[in-house]
Every structure is written in structure tokens, then in C-alpha cells.
N, C-alpha and C positions, 0 to 999 in steps of 0.2 A: 664340523668340533668347532665351536668359536672360543674366544681367549677375548675376556675383558679386562682390562687394565684400573688398578683402583686406587693406582697412586706411584711416585717414583721415591723411591727411597730417597734419604736424607743425607746415609753416609758417603762420604768420598773416599775415592783413594787414596790413602797417605802417600805411596811413593809416586803417585804419578805414572812418568811413561816408566819410570826404572821399575816400575811392579815387572816381575817375571809371571808369564802365563800359563796356565795349563796349555799342555803339548796337543791336547785333541781340541779342545776349547780353539786354540792357535790356527790348527788344522780346517779346523771347520770352518773356521772366519777367509783362511786365507784361499782355499779351493783343495782339490782333488789333484789339479797339475803341479801344485808346488811340493817340491820335495828337497826337505833342509839336509846338507852334509853332514855325517855325523863325526865326532870329537875324534882326533886324531888321523884322521882323513885327509890326504893332500888335495891340494886346491888350485886354482891357476889366480891370482888376483890382479885386475888389469887396472892401474891408478886413474889412470884417463876416463876410463868407460864411469868408474867411479864416482868420480870429480863431476862428470855433464850428468850421471843423475842425480846428484846433489842439488846442482843448479834447477833442474829442470825440476823437481820436485818441491824445491824452496821459492823457486821465482826471485833467484837472487843469484847475486855475480857468483861464479866459482871462486875468485881470489879473496871471498869474505869470508870462506871456510876452510878450505883448503890450499897451504902454500904451494908455490910453484918449484917442483927441483929439475930443474933442465938436466939430470945425470941421471935420475931416475927409470930405471929399464919399463921400456911399454908395457911388458907382464913381467908377474913375480911368480914362483913356484912356490907354496908356502904350506906347513900344515896347522889345520885348526885344531886350535887350544879349546875352544868355548864356543857355546851354544847359547844364546838366550833371547826368549822371546817375548816381542811387548806390544801394545799397541798404543796409538796416537793418543794423546787425552782429548783432542779437537775432533778431529777427523773420524776416531775410531779404525781406521786403514792398522793393521796391525805389519810390524816388520821385525827383522830378527836381529840380533848385533851378533859380531863375530871378531874374536880375539884369532889374528892369524901370524905367524911365525916365518919369516924368509929361510927359507932351507938354503945353504950353501952349495958351490956344484957339487963337493962332495956328499952332501948328506942325501943330493938326487939320486946319485949314482946308488945310491944302498938301495939293498931290495924293499921291498913295499908288499906287505900281505895286508890284502884287503878283508881276510877271515879276521884279524884283531883291531878291528875300529871295535869302536865303541856301540852300547844300547840305541838304534836306530829312534826317530822323534815317534810316537805316538800316534797313527791316525786315528779319526776318528770312528767310532761303530753306529752311534743311535745320534743323527741328526737330521734335520731339513732346512731347508732354507725356501725362502718364498718372497718374492718381490711384492712390494706393497700397491695395492689397488686405491681407486679413490674412495670405497667404500670401507676399505680398512681403515683409512686414516678421519674418516667422518666420526661427528659427536653424537649423530644417532644411529651407528652401526655397531659393528662389531669385527673384530680381526677376526677373520675365519682362516681355521687349521684344517687343512683333510683330513679327515678322519683316521686313515691309516699312517700319515703321518705322525698324529698324535698320543694314536696306541702304540707307535713304535717310540716315541721318545716321553710322553710324560706318564705320571702312575694312571692305573685304572681305572676307570669311573666306576661309581656303585652306580647299576642302572634299576635296582631297587627303588633309589631313591627318585621323587619327581618333581624338576625334573632334574637329571643325573649332574650334579656338578660339585667343585672342588676347591679350596684355595691354593694357589701355587704360588711359590715363593723362587724367582732365579736371579742369579746376579749376572751383569754383565761385564765387558771386559776392564773395565776398570773397580767390578769389585763393588760396584752400586747395587743394591734390591729394586727388584721391580715386583711387585703383587700380582697377580692377574686372579680373575676368576674363569674358571676353566669351567664352561660350560655346555652340554649336549641338547642343543634348539636351536631352529630357524632364525629367529629375532632375540635380540636383548640390547640393553641399555649399555654404553661404551662412556666411560669416563674422559675427558678430553686431558690430551698428552701432546707429544710432541713426535711425531711421526710424519715422514715426507712420502709423498706418492712417487713411486718408483725406485724408491730407497728397498733394499734387501735387509731383511731378519732373517737370522738364523738361530735355531734354537739347538743344542747339542746336550746329550745326559752324558756325562764325565763323570769318572771313577778316583774320587778324590779318596786321599789319604787321611785319615782323621788321627792325630795325635795325644 
């Protein structure tokens, strides 16, 4: 199966990194090993580990982002009040923002009932991920998709047509439209766009509530 990109939409995400992502789409990009805690669950927060991670991911000094609190304990037992899922506008790396409330020693002694937790995040059911090859990024070829993966994620092709083809519009993490020509044949033209060899591309079919 082949996909041909016919252009990148001009619509940009108005809210940037503050835009909350669909849970299924977020988990498709984060990978199957990532599991977010549910709202109202108890978590352990490590301030020093958090500050070190910030420094490592931003290549900047820790003090420039997080003040130094010498009296802060090395770990805090907290209750999770909110979780939102986002993507970096420059790197497309997905991340989650969490609102935590430290529990007092008395609150930590209260009985904790996991069955009262909120609804867990939705894991994707129909998606596939592919590492791009040189032929996928070439302007003289096409982005190849395994037939089984295409049949799992994309709308079915009409094989009464010759060749079987359809136009697809997909939205990326930042709500920008990508237009593809989905065609079932070996060789096809491919319009130039910014794809990088060894980068990973994931397609997911998600259920979106329409108001």
C-alpha cells in the first residue's frame, strides 16, 4: 500500500503547546509502555529528579527553571488532581502535565481505595507506526504502508476502481491537516514535503466526539 502526500495544510494550532490532545492519539505516540496515573490516585513526586529531568531535556541550568528549596523533602506523597496531554510544537514529543497536591501526614493515613479512581486514559485500538526509510522520503517514490496496517487504520479502498485509490485527510498532533492520496499499486509519484529518514510516523484511527 502507498500513501502520497499532496501538501501540508496551512492551518496552525491556535493554542500551541497548551492544546490538549486526544488520549488515544497521545498514547499512540507515547508507546505501549507508557501508562499515566488516573485522577484522584496517589503518586510519589521526586522534586530533585524532576529538576534534573528539566535540565537534561532543555539543555539549560536547573536553577534557571526551578528555585532551590533546601527544606523540601526528597519525596512527596501527593494526590493527582488533573492530567492533560500535550505535544511539543517544535519536536512533536508528547508529554503530560499533572496537577499534584501534597498530602499531610494525617491524610496519608486515610484509607485509600483504588476502586474509586477516575476513568483511565484511553489506549489506541487501531494504529500503526513505521520508521521511515530512504524510499519513503524520496521525491521519486512513495510512502509505503503494509497492506494489513492500511486495512486496519484507513477507510477501505474500492477495488472496482483501477487503480484503487482515495483521498485522505489526517490531522497531526498540532491539528494541522495533511492530505494524502492512498493508492494500491507498486509505483507512484510522491510530492515533496519534510520527512526525515529514520524518523517514525504513526497513524491512528481515533473516536472523536462531534458536538
